[in-house]
C-alpha positions, 0 to 999 in steps of 0.5 A, a space after each residue: 356480703 362485701 360491696 364497694 358501692 351498695 347504696 347508689 340508687 342505680 346499677 346492676 351490682 347495687 340492685 343485685 345486692 339489695 335483692 340478694 340480702 333482703 331475700 336471704 333475710 326472709 328465708 332467716 339468714 342473718 346478713 351483713 355488708 361492708 361497703 364504702 361510705 360514698 354518701 357520707 351515711 352512718 358508719 354503721 346502720 340496720 337497713 332492711 334487717 341487714 347490718 351495714 358497715 361503711 368504710 370511709 372514703 377520702 377524696 376521689 383517689 381510687 387507690 387510696 379508697 381502695 386501701 381504705 377499704 381492704 384495711 377496714 373491711 379486713 378488720 371488720 372481718 376478723 373482729 366479727 369472725 364468729 358471726 357469719 359463715 360465708 364471705 359473698 363478694 360482689 366482684 373480683 376486685 377490692 371485696 375479693 382482695 379484702 376477703 382473700 387477705 382476711 383468710 389467712 387469719 379467719 377460715 371461712 368460705 369465699 364466694 366471689 360473683 363476677 359481674 363483667 366480661 370481655 374488653 370490660 370484664 374483671 378477668 382482663 382488668 385484674 390482669 392489668 392491675 398493679 401487683 396483678 400477679 399478687 392479686 391472681 395468687 389471692 384469689 386462688 383462695 376463693 372457694 367457690 365463683 358464681 358467673 352470670 353466663 357460660 361466657 363469663 364462666 369460660 372466661 374465669 377458666 383462663 385464670 386456672 380456675 377449675 371449672 367445678 368451682 363455678 356455678 353460673 346463676 343468672 340475674 333475677 327479678 321480681 315478675 309483675 302482675 301486669 304484661 306489657 301486652 295487657 291492653 288494660 294495664 297499658 292504658 292505665 299506666 300510659 295515663 299514670 305516668 303521663 305518656 302519649 299513645 303513639 308508638 314508643 321504644 324504651 331502653 332502660 340502663 346507664 348511658 354509658 359507651 358500651 350500651 351503643 346508644 348512638 346506634 340506637 338514636 341513629 336508627 330511631 331517625 329511620 323509625 321515624 321515617 315511617 312513624 313520625 310520631 314514635 317516642 323513644 324513652 332513655 332511662 337512666 343516668 350516665 353514671 361514674 364511668 364511660 359516661 356519654 349522655 352529653 355526647 348523646 344529647 348532642 347527637 339528638 339535637 343534631 338530628 333534629 330529634 329532640 321532640 322524640 327521643 326524651 332523656 328521663 333520668 333515673 326513675 323509681 318505677 322503671 318496670 311501669 315504662 316497660 310495660 307501658 312501651 311498645 318495644 324495649 331496646 338493648 343496643 349494647 356491644 357488651 353485657 355481663 347479663 343485663 338486669 334491665 334485659 331481665 326485667 324486659 323479659 318479666 314484663 312480657 315486653 317485646 324485645 330487640 337486642 344485639 346478638 352477643 353472648 350475654 344477651 342470647 343465653 337468654 333471648 332466642 331470635 325469633 322465640 322470645 326476642 328479635 336479635 340483631 347485629 352489634 352497631 347495625 343501625 339499619 338492622 335495628 331500625 328494621 327490627 323495631 319497625 317490624 315489631 310496630 308493623 306486626 303486633 301479632 308477632 310483637 305479642 307472641 315474642 312477649 308472651 314467650 319472653 315472660 314464659 322464660 322469666 317465669 321458668 328461669 329468671 325468678 328471685 326464689 330460683 336465684 336465692 335458692 341457687 346461692 344458698 346451694 353454693 353457700 352449703 357447698 362451700 361451707 361443707 367443703 371448708 
């Protein structure tokens, strides 16, 4: 597996990479990973039965570190070519470029997983990058593509990638034993993580621009007109890209919501907060496929999310969630209040959310799908 940042504690790509490698190992697949050494860790290390190789990082220049990763990973792939059968790339940029260049010397099938779409997506980005024509020619050497959604698959075809080379594989998560509407479990978790019994909403993810958290904070002001003690938990950090945490904290202060809106940062037990809350909210204007949303479905949470393709592919309005227009703080506050007002509706949606996760979003289903793609690619190659 080629993944530029493997070691970050948060992030959808990192979470998926660690989960997939761990589960492949359980099924008897030997696994390696080539990443960048952002955190001063050993250059070579065994982590959960995966041999990790980390390329050096010098300074903060994306260009310099991109070249270092390309060269170092190319050399690793050539030197160790007898030890692996498939090269799995997490994202279209550095990982896919390194694999494509190495493929001139090493005939191994390449699988590339795409994680973003639209204005922030990899397809648009690769067209705007330096040497874009060469990059697009190089990705012709990819054997199979994995998209998270139908929207993403359609976008890949605009690069003249044949549709039969693209497989849609949803993100997945471990299904917890408890559910968000198990009163006994909720009471226990509220006590354990020191929440109150007031109405509680939770957001889980990066505090980045595309998440539209300013809209959620504005909506929470309206929620508090009916539920003055209602609390909103924002779980996650701002991250390295499009970080708006400072602006959000200022907005909360200006609106006088500091007692009700809480920035919790990264927490190790994020699912416990979803299980202990009354509603999970995802107000994003752009997503690949949100790992947080998948986890909320698995927790059997009452969900309010924006009606964008990445969300509506796994969420059905009025069936397992409430979907609202992007950027509409009024619709968002009304949906949250509706779930607070009608526990029977929240419970019904939550039960269907859990059923969706159990049917389509399990770890076993995801890993088996990847193994099928690997086998197909090996047979074709």
